[in-house]
N, C-alpha and C positions, 0 to 999 in steps of 0.2 A: 504494500500500500504506500503510495507516495504522499508526502506531506508538504505543505507550503513552505515550512521553515523548520529549523532545528527545534525551536520552542514548541511548535505544533506536535512534532514527534515526541519530544520529552514529556508532553502532557499525557501521553498514552502508554508510557513504559514504566517498569518497576526497576530496571537496571539497563545499562548500556555498554556495548562494546564499541570503542572508538577506533575506527579503521579509516583514517583519512591521511592525506600527506603529512609527513612528520612536522612540517612547519605549522600545521593547524592543530596539532595535538593539544597544546595548552589552551587555546581558545575554546575548542569543542569540549575538552576535558573539564575545564572550569564551568562551562555551561551545564554539563551533566552533574558535576559534584555540587555546584551551588544550588541545584534543585533537590539536594539530599539523596541523589541516586547513586548506588554503587556503580563503579566503572572498571572495566577491563580495557586498558589502553594498549594497543598493539605497540610492540617495541619499535624504536626506543621510546621511553616515557615522554621525552621532550627533546627539542633540538638545542637546549642549553641547560646548564645546571640550575640557573635561576628559574627557568620555566618548570623544571621538575620539582624544585622546592615549592613553587606556587601550588602545584597540583597536590603535593603531599600536605601542605598546610591547609588547603581547602578541604581535603578529605578528613583530616584530623579535626578541623573546626566543626564539621557537620556530623562527625561520627559515622562516616560511611566507608565501606571497603574500596580501596584503590589497588588494583593489580596491574602490573605490566607483564606482558607475555606474548606468546605466539598463539594466535587463534587457530592455527593448524593443529595444535594439540587437541583441540575439541572437534576436529573434523570427524564426521560420522564414520567415514570409511576407515580412518586410522583407528578409531576407538573400537570398531567392529573387528578389525583384523588383529589387534593386539593380543587377545587371549589365545590366539592360534600360533603365536610366535614363541617357540621354545628355544631360548638361547641362540639367537641368530649369530652366525659367525662371519657372514659376508653380506654386505648391503651395497647396492649400487643405486645411485640416484641420477636421474637425468631431468633436466628442465628444458623442454623444447617448446618454444612459443614465439610468436612474432614480437618484434619490438613494440613496447608500450611506453610512450613518452611520459605517462603518469608517474613513473618511479625514478625519473632522472634527477630528483633532488638529492638522492643518496646513491652510493655505489651499488652495483648489482649484487655484490657479495653481501652487503648489509641488508639489501632489500629482499633478496630471494634465497640465496644460498644459506643464510642463517636459519631459515625455516627448516631446510633439509638437515642441517647439522643438529638442530634442536630435536627433530624427530628421531634421528639416529640415536642420539644420547638417551632419549626417552625409551626407545625400543630395546636397546641392548642392556641397559641397566648395569653396565660394567665399565671398567676403564678402557679407553680406546688405546689400542696398541700400535696401530698403523693407519695413516691416511695418505691416499694418493689422489691427486687431482689433475685433471686435464681441462684446458679451456681453449676455445678458439672462437674467433668472430664469425658470425653467421653472414 
């Protein structure tokens, strides 16, 4: 369902996941927190330490939960597959997609690969012993 504004959306929810460009995390996050709503903010929490501190202070002042993380951890496919993975020893990830200018405010490693690395660590639940990476421009 589309809403005319962020305020109109926030009138209808009990919590929010903030998944916007990093430069908008503080503005959108504060709008959520100032409504007294718990927030999961996609990594990184903010584009500056000062912005992150603002978010933490707002959550603390209103007594609401503030979490920073990777929404991919809550992906239904990942959650459904996890119980069937018994001590994986080899994982290979590939990201194949056309260029999206949306994420050019941060490096591709921080924008996308960090999700893959986070999921690997979540799935293996052990120390990583070796990492090999290959990259090439498309």
